[in-house]
N, C-alpha and C positions, 0 to 999 in steps of 0.2 A: 717674222710681221710681212704682210703682204704689203707690199707696194702701195700708196696712196696717190692718187691724184686729189689733188685740191686747187681748186681754181683752173689755173693753166698750169699751172705744173706739179710733176710726180715728186713725190718723196719716197726712200727706201729708208725708214725709220732704224733698221738694222744694222745698216753701215753710216748714217746720216745723223747731222744735228742741224737742225732748221733754225735759223736765226730770225726773231721776230723783233723787228725795232718800234718803239713807240713814239705815237704822234699825237699830242693832245689838244683838242682844238676847244680852250678851256681857259679863260682868264687868268684860273688861280689854280693851276698845277702845282704841285708839291714839287716839280722838280725843275721844268723851265719856266714857273713863275707867268705863264701866259707869252712867251716867247713864239709859238708858234698857235694861238688864237686867229689870227688874220688867216681867210681863205688860201691866199696865195703864199701865205708862211708856211701854212701844214700840207699843201700839195707840194713844195720846193723841200718841206722836209724829209717828205716820205719819198720824194723819187732822187734825193742825194741819198737817200739810207737805200734805197733798191741799189742805187750805182755805188754805194759802199760795200755789197755784198749781201744787204738783207735779204732775205728768202721771203719775208712777207711784213706789213705793217699794218701795226694796230691800232686802230682811230677811236678817239677814245671823244665825248663830248660832255659828260660829266664826273668830276672828279669822284673815287671810292670814296672818300673819308666826308666830314660835315663841310658844312659851305650853304651859300644861297641856293635857294630851290631852283632847280630847271624844270620846266613844263614838257611834257613831251613833244608839243609842236617844237618847241626852241633846240629843243636836243636831236631832232631829226635834220632841222636848218642846218643846225654846227654838223652835223656827220656826213648826211649825204651829199650836199656837193664837193666835199671831199674826195668819197669813196669814188662817185661818178667821174671825177677827172682823173683820178690814179690810176683808176680800171681803163680809162682811155690811153693815158699817157706810158704804161707799162704793163709785162706779164706778171711782176709781183704779185704775190697772194695779198688781197685786201682783207683783215678782220675787223669787224665793228666791236668795242667793249661797250656791252647795252645788259644791264639785266631787263629791259623794257622789250617786250615782244612786239609792239607797235614800232618799235627804232628798229628792232630788226629785221621786221618785215620790209621797212622799206629800203634799209640798206645794200639786204640781200636783192632787190630788185635794181638798185642802183649798181650792184656789182659786185658787191662785196660776198666772198665765198666761206667765210667763217663769224661765227658770231661767239666772241670771246665773254659768257656769262659768269662775272666775277660773284654773283650773287646766288648761285647753287640754284637755279631755280624759282626764284623769288616769285618772277609771276607765272603764274599756274597755266598762260597762254604760249611760252615761250616754246614746249613741246611740240605742239601744234603747228607753229610756224615755221620751225625745222624741219618736220617731218612731213611739209607740205611744199619741202623745198630742195637743193639737191646741196646745201650748207652743210659744213661741219659744224660743230657744237664741242666748246670747250663749255667742260663742267671743273667749277671751282669749288674746295669745301669753303663755307662763307656761313656762319650760325645763326647772324640776326638781320632784318630786314636793312638794304644799304640805307646810306645817309643818317643814320641814327646815333644816337649816345650809345655805346657799348656797353655791357659790365664786364668786369674783370675777367677774363676766359678763367675757366678749369675745368682741367682733364684728368680723368685716371690716368691714362695712356694716351700721349697726342696723338701719336703714330697709328695706333690701332683705332682711335675712333675716327680722324680723319679719313682713315679708308674703309670704314663702316657706312661713314656718310654717302663718300663717293661711290661706294657700292651702291647704295641704296639710291642715287641719283641716275645712274647708270643703269639700274631696273625702271626706273621711273620713265626715262629717255626709251629705253626700247620697248617696253609697254606700249608707248606714244607712239609709236612710228617710227623713231629714228635708228639707223642700221647702226650695229656697233662699230662698223668701220669708216662712220662717220662721227665720233666723239673720242674727244682728248680729254683727260683728267689733270687738275692742277690742285696739288696739295693745298695753295693758298697760302704761301709764307706770309707771315705776320696780320692777316685777314683774323679777328678774333682771337690770337696770337701774340704772347709775351715775347720779348726775345728768346728766353729759352725755349718755349715751344718751337720756334723757326729754328733753332740750331738744332733741334732733337729730331725736327722735320729732316732738314739736310744731312746731319747725320746717319740716317737711317732710311734715306729716299730710296733706296732699292726696295724697300718694303712696300712703298706705294706703286713703285713701276713695276711690281708682280702683279698689280692689277690683270697687266697683259695690253693695256691701251697705251698709245702714244703720252706721254706726259711732259708736262709742261713745268717748266721752273721760271718763275717770276721774280727774281730775288733783285732786280738792278735797284739800286740806290734805299733799298729800306731801311727802316728803323734797325731792322735785328744786324743789318751790316754797322751802321752807326753806333751801335751801343756797344757790338761785340768789338769795335777797334777805336772806340774814342774820335769818332770822326762827324761831322756835322756834314749837312745836306749838301752836294757840290763837293765833296772831298772822299768819296766813296768808291770810286771806280776800281781800284787795288781789291776794297773787300768783296765787292760785287762779282769782279771778275773771277776771284777764289772761290767765292760759292758757287758759282755757275759751272765753274769747273768740275766741283767737288759732284755737284749735279749731276753731270755727265757722268762721270765715271761710276755715278752710281744708277745709272739709268735715264738719265731725263734725254729726251730726245727732241724738245724745241725748248728756246731759251728767251723770254720776253726781257728785252735790255734796252738801254737809251744810247748807251755810248757804240755805236753801231759799228766802226771803223776797228777798235781796239775789241769789240766782242769778237766780231770776224775771226782776226787773227787768232785768237785764242781758241776760238770753234776749232780752226781748219788746224791748230798744231795739236790739241787735244784728238782730231779724227786721224790724224798723222799717226801719232801715238798707242793709239787704239787699233790700227792697221784699216783701217777705213778709207782711207786715201793715200795715193803716192805722191810722194814729194811732189812739189812745183817744179823742183829742177834737183840734180844730183850731180854735182862734179869734185866735191871735197873728196881725195885721198885719188881719186880715179884718171888723172895721169900719167903715161904710162913711166913717166920719169921722176914719179912723184913719189916717194919713199916713206916720208914722214907720216 
């Protein structure tokens, strides 16, 4: 895979896993319950994530699931000031988690270099906005309009159907003028999927990665983790890291995670095992008089 320039950083996804931190500027996030809703707290959390080793931060102004309605103007007001301040404070890649083209347009103008569209191009104008910019677009498998009650998902073969939809979205984006080198795919763990579907996606992640684009794994603290190991929200770190490492071994090259310091350590260790990076230092059993 040719190295990619995203924002002010360069990524070689043949030998590198990028860590995407999550910063929710929402009062009702499933994970932090509004802890980073205040502007200063959101900016501080993003800068801290970069200091802890995150390669980019993903800013969200609207929860994916159900909740109070959030208008376009309100979402822009939540997201854009955070993007502006992070972009001026750090060279970390800034992405915006939105399904609305108008929000994406304002965020890109403010300094975001990635749009993480977890709806799978629900807004028909999204491709045009991305094509008119230099931003990277994350295409996620999702079946239904965002923020509405979802029917029980039924698949013949969840992995095959996820790949088919993602291939269709890639084709739509390219036809609309977005170059392949500015696309990322995400199978969408838990989005319109049961726990068994998400486990199957994790088990066969290499089939999704075979699409040939950088593939994102967003598994952190999701319900399939909790249901698989019997842990409530806030007690899923170990399960999240285990699922993340499996995805990396099977081809994930971007991981979207909440607990940055633990994630960075696990990712760097996985990269070292895979031969992607040299040890940080090496002294064990190398002393000339040490024969143990």
